[in-house]
C-alpha positions in Angstrom: -12.6 24.1 -4.3 -10.3 24.0 -1.3 -8.5 20.9 0.1 -7.5 20.4 3.7 -5.0 17.6 4.4 -4.3 16.1 7.8 -3.0 13.0 9.5 0.7 13.2 9.1 3.1 12.6 11.9 6.2 10.7 13.0 6.3 6.9 13.1 8.9 4.2 13.3 9.6 1.9 10.4 6.8 -0.6 10.0 4.2 1.7 11.4 1.0 3.0 9.9 -0.6 6.4 9.3 -3.9 7.4 7.7 -4.0 10.7 5.8 -7.3 12.6 5.2 -8.1 15.3 2.7 -11.4 17.1 3.1 -12.8 19.0 0.1 -14.8 22.1 0.5 -17.2 20.8 -2.2 -18.8 17.6 -3.0 -16.2 15.2 -4.4 -18.7 14.0 -6.9 -17.8 17.1 -8.9 -14.1 16.3 -8.9 -12.9 14.1 -11.7 -9.8 12.7 -10.1 -8.2 13.0 -6.7 -4.9 11.8 -5.5 -1.9 12.0 -3.2 1.5 13.2 -4.1 4.6 13.6 -2.0 7.8 15.7 -2.0 10.9 14.7 -0.1 13.7 17.2 0.7 15.7 18.0 -2.4 13.4 15.9 -4.7 10.7 16.6 -7.1 7.0 16.1 -6.2 5.9 12.6 -7.2 2.7 10.7 -7.5 1.8 8.4 -4.7 -1.7 7.3 -5.7 -4.7 8.6 -7.6 -8.3 7.6 -7.7 -10.8 8.5 -10.4 -14.5 8.9 -10.0 -14.9 5.7 -11.9 -12.9 3.9 -9.2 -9.7 3.4 -11.2 -6.5 3.6 -9.1 -3.0 4.3 -10.0 -0.1 3.9 -7.6 3.6 4.4 -7.6 5.5 1.0 -7.7 7.2 1.8 -4.4 3.9 1.9 -2.5 2.0 -1.0 -4.1 0.8 -3.4 -1.4 1.4 -0.9 1.4 -0.6 2.2 0.6 -4.3 2.2 -0.1 -6.4 5.1 -1.4 -10.1 5.5 -0.8 -12.8 8.1 -0.5 -15.9 8.8 1.5 -18.5 10.7 -0.6 -20.6 11.5 2.4 -17.7 13.2 4.1 -16.2 14.7 0.9 -13.0 13.1 2.1 -10.1 11.3 0.4 -8.0 9.0 2.4 -4.5 7.4 2.1 -3.9 4.4 4.4 -0.2 3.9 4.7 1.1 0.6 6.1 4.6 -0.8 6.7 6.1 2.7 6.4 9.7 3.0 5.4 12.2 5.8 6.0 12.1 6.5 2.2 8.4 7.4 2.6 9.4 10.5 4.6 8.1 13.5 2.7 5.5 16.2 2.7 2.3 14.7 1.4 -0.1 16.7 -0.7 -3.7 16.0 -1.8 -4.7 17.0 -5.3 -8.0 17.2 -7.2 -8.9 18.1 -10.8 -11.7 20.7 -10.7 -13.0 21.6 -14.2 -9.7 20.6 -15.7 -7.7 22.7 -13.3 -5.4 21.1 -10.7 -6.0 22.1 -7.1 -3.6 21.4 -4.3 -4.1 21.2 -0.6 -1.5 22.2 1.9 1.0 19.5 2.8 1.1 17.3 5.8 4.5 16.0 7.0 5.2 12.3 7.3 8.4 11.3 9.0 9.5 7.7 9.3 12.6 7.1 11.4 13.8 4.9 14.3 
């Protein structure tokens, strides 16, 4: 499977962005999907994950602001990001578990600054 992420950009604090991750296969076949991010000089960290059973897991820092969802018909995973903060600045990566193997998409840059 291949993952193609898009939707990043530059916004002011308090703004919103919606990231998309299109999979090259039906996402019914993928056990878990999620979003991770990596800021300069920091390790990659979990942002939010979503299982096929509908269970979500989010980092504490994004609860109440970021929302993960998927569209099976479009084989797409989304991340709606609201009330963005400068500390959300990072490269965002989508991830899927395909037959027990993690697959990563290319990153999309999100920059939050005034």
